[in-house]
N, C-alpha and C positions, 0 to 999 in steps of 0.2 A: 764097925761096920758100915760097908759102902752103900751109900745113899744113892738110887738112879731115880731119875726124874720119870714120872708116871707118862709123859709122852712117848717115851721108849717102848710101850706095852699098849699101843693102840690097838682096840678090837671092835669088830663090826659086831653092831647090836641092832636088832629089830627096833625099829622106831616105836613099835607097840609096847617095848618093855620100857621105854623111858618115859619119865613122869617129870613135869615141872616142879620145881621146889614152891613152897607156899609164901616166901619171904624175899623175893627178888624185886627190888624198888625200882629196876631199870626199865624204862620204857622207850620205845624206837616209834618214830612219827611215821606215817605213811610213805613219804617220799625215801627215807633211809630204808624201809624195809622193802620197798621195790627195788631199790640199789642193790641190797642184800640179796634179794632174788637174781637180779642181773649178774652178781658176781658170783653167786653158786652156779647158775647157769653157763655162765663163760668159763669159769676156772674150776668148777667143782668144789667139793668141801676140801679146804686146804687147812683147815684146823679141827681138830676132834672136839668133841663137846665133852665138857668136863663133868664128870658124874660121881655119886656115891652109890656103891652096890648095896641093896638093901637085901640080905639073905633071907629074911623072912617072908617078904612079898615076892622075891626073885624080878626086881626092878631095879631102873638105875634113874636115881634123883639127880635132876640136873643141878650143877653146882654154878657152871658157867656155859653158855651156849644156846641159851632158850630162844633167841631168835633165830639162830641156824636150824634148830629143831621145828619151829613153826615154819618153815621155808618148806620143809619135807612133807609136812601135814597139808599146808594149804596149796601147794603146786604139784598136781598130780604128775607133770612131766620130770620134774625132780625125783619124785618117789618112784616113779619107773624106772628112770635112769639109773637110780642108786639100789634099786630092787627092795626098797624098803628099809635098808641099813644106813645106820649112823655111824661114823667113827667116833669111838668113845674112850676117853683117858679117864681112867678111874683113880680116884683119890679115896683113901680111908682115914676119915677123920670125923670126931665128934660133931654134932650139929652147930655149936658155937663156932668151930673153927671152919667149918663149911660155909656159916654165913660170912665170917669174916672173908674168907676166901672169894665168896661172891662179890662182895664189895670191892676187895682188890682188885678184881679182874675188871669190872665195871670202871672204876676210876684210873686204873693203869693204862686205858686206852687214850686217855688226854683228849686234846683238842687240836684242830688244824691251825698251824700258823698262817695268819693272813696273807702275810708276804711270800712265804714259801708256795701258798695256794695260788697266787698272782703270778708267782714265775712258772709255776706248771701249766697255767692257763697259756700263758705267753708260749712257753716251749711246744705245746700241743697245737698252738696257733701257728707257730713257726713250722712245724712237721707237716702244715697242711689240713689239720683238722679243723672241720667247721664248729660254729657253735652249737649246731644241732646234735652233732658228735658228742663233743665235750658235755653238753646237758645229759645226754642218754647215758654216757660211760661213766661220767663223774657224778651223776646224780644232782646237777645244779639246774636251778631255773634261770632264764634269760638275764633276769635282773640280778643276780649273783656273779654270773659272767661278766655282766658288765661293769659291776662295781669291782671285780679282780682285775679287768682288763685298765679300768680308770686308776688303779694303784700303781701299775707299772708306768703310766705315763707315757706310753708308745704309740703314737699316731699310726704306726703300721697295723696295729691290732683294730684299726677301726676303718682300714682302708675300703673294704668291701661293703661297710655299712651304708645305707642308703639313707640320707637324713631329709626329711621334709622342712618345708621352710615354714617357720613359727611366725613370721610377719613378711610382708613384702612393702618395700617403700612405695609410698605414693608417687604418681605421675606429678611431675612438675605441670600445673595447669592453674591459671589464673583462679580458678572457681574455688578450688581447695583452699588457696590463700585466703581468699576473701571470707569463707566459713571459719577459718581459723581465728582472723581478726575478729569476726563478729562475735566468737564465742568468749574471746578475751575481753570484749567490750562489755559482755554480760556481767562479769565478774565484779 
């Protein structure tokens, strides 16, 4: 029997028929949720929600994609644009296998390599993108962008940065020299 991946059978499902599972341990911080919203707003839904279809209740139980589902519920502009429909890829597995699938999906996303992220920031900078643009489109704060720029070690990344003076050298006048000598004498 030939096996076909569920992604070849994506269907549009009303968001009201989709329900979260009760076991997903994955949490997304507010900055990443905002970035996910920006992603869906700019690119649309590029990946389906993975669900199990419960025939008894006529509902789709989320296996993967809970946060993409939340975006539709929490942002009326996305709900309206998508007409309340989410792309769904259905898997037919028992609960234990669905739980394992959820964890595999979560863990398979991995993490970002710092050096590669630094190179992306550098390339975007070379393309003329500002820190504000990078912050908005990559979901990074100013400190993270600064740290990534520092990793590349390129002075060009800082050419437009205005640095304040942390200290100013004192003027050479005799009064200050005498004060310094007096302080030394007190010790």
